[in-house]
Kinemage of the C-alpha trace (Angstrom):
@kinemage 1
@onewidth
@group {chain A} dominant
@subgroup {mainchain}
@vectorlist {calphas} color= white
{ca unk a 1} P 57.854 -146.594 -46.678
{ca unk a 2} L 55.842 -148.472 -44.032
{ca unk a 3} L 52.681 -149.091 -46.042
{ca unk a 4} L 52.956 -150.829 -49.405
{ca unk a 5} L 50.756 -148.933 -51.830
{ca unk a 6} L 49.188 -149.970 -55.083
{ca unk a 7} L 48.188 -147.739 -57.955
{ca unk a 8} L 44.998 -148.044 -59.993
{ca unk a 9} L 45.900 -147.970 -63.669
{ca unk a 10} L 43.708 -147.101 -66.602
{ca unk a 11} L 43.490 -149.540 -69.434
{ca unk a 12} L 44.946 -148.628 -72.803
{ca unk a 13} L 46.921 -150.278 -75.526
{ca unk a 14} L 49.221 -153.032 -74.365
{ca unk a 15} L 52.195 -150.756 -75.003
{ca unk a 16} L 50.648 -147.917 -72.953
{ca unk a 17} L 49.865 -150.281 -70.080
{ca unk a 18} L 53.409 -151.643 -70.150
{ca unk a 19} L 54.956 -148.154 -70.143
{ca unk a 20} L 52.697 -146.949 -67.320
{ca unk a 21} L 53.354 -150.116 -65.311
{ca unk a 22} L 57.134 -149.725 -65.611
{ca unk a 23} L 56.935 -146.051 -64.611
{ca unk a 24} L 54.783 -146.814 -61.573
{ca unk a 25} L 57.114 -149.565 -60.385
{ca unk a 26} L 60.064 -147.210 -60.850
{ca unk a 27} L 58.160 -144.649 -58.729
{ca unk a 28} L 57.968 -147.227 -55.921
{ca unk a 29} L 54.550 -148.823 -56.214
{ca unk a 30} L 54.600 -152.496 -55.249
{ca unk a 31} L 51.142 -153.271 -56.568
{ca unk a 32} L 49.177 -152.326 -59.656
{ca unk a 33} L 45.453 -152.665 -60.201
{ca unk a 34} L 44.499 -152.727 -63.865
{ca unk a 35} L 41.026 -151.732 -65.017
{ca unk a 36} L 39.567 -154.378 -67.306
{ca unk a 37} L 36.109 -155.247 -68.617
{ca unk a 38} L 35.675 -152.492 -71.197
{ca unk a 39} L 37.234 -154.432 -74.071
{ca unk a 40} L 36.743 -157.937 -75.355
{ca unk a 41} L 37.682 -160.713 -72.938
{ca unk a 42} L 40.536 -161.817 -75.221
{ca unk a 43} L 41.941 -158.273 -75.250
{ca unk a 44} L 41.700 -158.130 -71.457
{ca unk a 45} L 43.733 -161.337 -71.191
{ca unk a 46} L 46.370 -159.902 -73.540
{ca unk a 47} L 46.532 -156.675 -71.526
{ca unk a 48} L 47.085 -158.562 -68.242
{ca unk a 49} L 49.814 -160.625 -69.927
{ca unk a 50} L 51.463 -157.453 -71.242
{ca unk a 51} L 51.446 -155.820 -67.805
{ca unk a 52} L 52.902 -158.891 -66.111
{ca unk a 53} L 55.596 -159.106 -68.784
{ca unk a 54} L 56.484 -155.437 -68.244
{ca unk a 55} L 56.658 -155.409 -64.442
{ca unk a 56} L 58.014 -158.869 -63.705
{ca unk a 57} L 57.037 -161.431 -61.082
{ca unk a 58} L 57.677 -159.385 -57.912
{ca unk a 59} L 54.959 -156.759 -58.466
{ca unk a 60} L 51.449 -157.555 -57.270
{ca unk a 61} L 49.043 -157.365 -60.206
{ca unk a 62} L 45.335 -157.003 -59.517
{ca unk a 63} L 42.450 -156.542 -61.923
{ca unk a 64} L 39.151 -154.712 -61.513
{ca unk a 65} L 36.344 -155.228 -64.009
{ca unk a 66} L 33.889 -152.974 -62.132
{ca unk a 67} L 31.209 -155.558 -62.935
{ca unk a 68} L 31.957 -155.252 -66.647
{ca unk a 69} L 31.781 -158.927 -67.521
{ca unk a 70} L 28.884 -161.332 -67.513
{ca unk a 71} L 29.606 -164.648 -65.827
{ca unk a 72} L 30.877 -166.518 -68.918
{ca unk a 73} L 33.204 -163.666 -69.874
{ca unk a 74} L 34.584 -163.514 -66.341
{ca unk a 75} L 35.163 -167.266 -66.338
{ca unk a 76} L 36.949 -167.022 -69.693
{ca unk a 77} L 39.269 -164.224 -68.558
{ca unk a 78} L 39.997 -165.438 -65.039
{ca unk a 79} L 40.776 -168.983 -66.125
{ca unk a 80} L 43.306 -167.584 -68.614
{ca unk a 81} L 44.980 -164.971 -66.373
{ca unk a 82} L 45.627 -167.391 -63.518
{ca unk a 83} L 49.049 -168.109 -65.020
{ca unk a 84} L 49.995 -164.412 -64.674
{ca unk a 85} L 49.780 -164.592 -60.874
{ca unk a 86} L 46.875 -162.174 -60.485
{ca unk a 87} L 46.560 -161.341 -56.789
{ca unk a 88} L 42.823 -160.567 -56.884
{ca unk a 89} L 39.976 -160.014 -59.312
{ca unk a 90} L 37.773 -157.210 -58.032
{ca unk a 91} L 34.087 -157.232 -58.943
{ca unk a 92} L 34.309 -159.376 -62.088
{ca unk a 93} L 30.522 -159.549 -62.601
{ca unk a 94} L 27.705 -157.008 -62.056
{ca unk a 95} L 26.985 -155.985 -58.472
{ca unk a 96} L 23.698 -157.868 -58.355
{ca unk a 97} L 25.160 -161.225 -59.438
{ca unk a 98} L 26.134 -162.670 -56.070
{ca unk a 99} L 25.523 -166.189 -57.350
{ca unk a 100} L 27.913 -165.511 -60.251
{ca unk a 101} L 30.593 -164.429 -57.778
{ca unk a 102} L 30.077 -167.661 -55.834
{ca unk a 103} L 30.266 -169.837 -58.971
{ca unk a 104} L 33.408 -168.063 -60.179
{ca unk a 105} L 35.049 -168.484 -56.800
{ca unk a 106} L 34.561 -172.229 -57.052
{ca unk a 107} L 35.925 -172.487 -60.614
{ca unk a 108} L 39.016 -170.267 -60.727
{ca unk a 109} L 42.158 -169.881 -58.663
{ca unk a 110} L 42.188 -166.069 -58.803
{ca unk a 111} L 40.772 -164.747 -55.507
{ca unk a 112} L 37.452 -162.944 -55.978
{ca unk a 113} L 36.892 -159.669 -54.098
{ca unk a 114} L 33.598 -157.794 -53.964
{ca unk a 115} L 33.334 -154.033 -54.221
{ca unk a 116} L 30.061 -152.854 -55.742
{ca unk a 117} L 28.359 -156.070 -54.532
{ca unk a 118} L 29.214 -155.100 -50.952
{ca unk a 119} L 27.707 -151.619 -50.800
{ca unk a 120} L 25.755 -152.227 -47.582
{ca unk a 121} L 26.464 -154.323 -44.490
{ca unk a 122} L 23.564 -156.597 -45.420
{ca unk a 123} L 25.297 -157.350 -48.720
{ca unk a 124} L 28.413 -158.470 -46.858
{ca unk a 125} L 26.320 -160.870 -44.807
{ca unk a 126} L 24.690 -162.266 -47.967
{ca unk a 127} L 28.047 -162.742 -49.710
{ca unk a 128} L 29.500 -164.413 -46.623
{ca unk a 129} L 26.490 -166.737 -46.324
{ca unk a 130} L 26.872 -167.751 -49.988
{ca unk a 131} L 30.640 -168.238 -49.582
{ca unk a 132} L 30.823 -166.011 -52.664
{ca unk a 133} L 34.047 -164.062 -52.113
{ca unk a 134} L 37.611 -164.364 -50.889
{ca unk a 135} L 37.581 -160.811 -49.570
{ca unk a 136} L 36.218 -157.313 -49.877
{ca unk a 137} L 37.381 -154.026 -51.288
{ca unk a 138} L 36.434 -151.000 -49.181
{ca unk a 139} L 36.345 -147.349 -50.123
{ca unk a 140} L 35.556 -145.276 -47.034
{ca unk a 141} L 33.430 -142.623 -48.810
{ca unk a 142} L 31.384 -145.270 -50.644
{ca unk a 143} L 30.861 -147.184 -47.417
{ca unk a 144} L 29.400 -144.083 -45.760
{ca unk a 145} L 32.292 -142.813 -43.660
{ca unk a 146} L 34.589 -144.034 -40.914
{ca unk a 147} L 31.937 -145.506 -38.590
{ca unk a 148} L 30.279 -147.583 -41.313
{ca unk a 149} L 33.708 -148.607 -42.593
{ca unk a 150} L 34.683 -149.876 -39.145
{ca unk a 151} L 31.480 -151.951 -39.078
{ca unk a 152} L 32.247 -153.219 -42.581
{ca unk a 153} L 35.720 -154.343 -41.498
{ca unk a 154} L 34.380 -155.906 -38.279
{ca unk a 155} L 31.870 -158.019 -40.236
{ca unk a 156} L 34.558 -159.138 -42.684
{ca unk a 157} L 36.992 -159.949 -39.874
{ca unk a 158} L 34.332 -161.981 -38.069
{ca unk a 159} L 34.068 -164.071 -41.234
{ca unk a 160} L 37.886 -164.290 -41.431
{ca unk a 161} L 37.900 -162.454 -44.775
{ca unk a 162} L 40.466 -159.808 -45.698
{ca unk a 163} L 39.585 -156.243 -46.586
{ca unk a 164} L 41.641 -154.152 -48.972
{ca unk a 165} L 41.136 -150.418 -48.700
{ca unk a 166} L 41.254 -147.828 -51.403
{ca unk a 167} L 40.423 -144.212 -51.879
{ca unk a 168} L 38.444 -142.172 -54.312
{ca unk a 169} L 39.692 -139.132 -56.182
{ca unk a 170} L 37.398 -136.709 -54.367
{ca unk a 171} L 38.585 -137.713 -50.887
{ca unk a 172} L 41.941 -136.009 -51.079
{ca unk a 173} L 43.653 -139.195 -49.883
């Protein structure tokens, strides 16, 4: 009850996403992160709209493309989902496209968070120098453990950027 948790949803049909979203909110989750980027950009927009319609305005809706869009696709989707109050867009373009992250950040109102683009501490410094992200998404096992994660957070905090934390299935968390 003290830590608001979000749930990472799979994509599916709009009806499946709506049903899963309602069930997760009923179970107490205050945030939902929807996987996008595997379908057409237009279908991704429709799926985000369907989820927002199902869960209402109070639930935090996030999207994660896992680098599944090229820049123009990401721009198309993010400019259209702004109206659905998307809290963050995680890794909208491939991990190597730091310049694409920076351009997106300047063109859309959905905050851009890096995950795969921030695999090493040096990547964080590059993203910060390019003013490419609004924040970072950290998974402790991917970062290399607790010590590296603490360094990751310290670098982000020094740049006044938020860090959202998540887990991976194999961690047991």
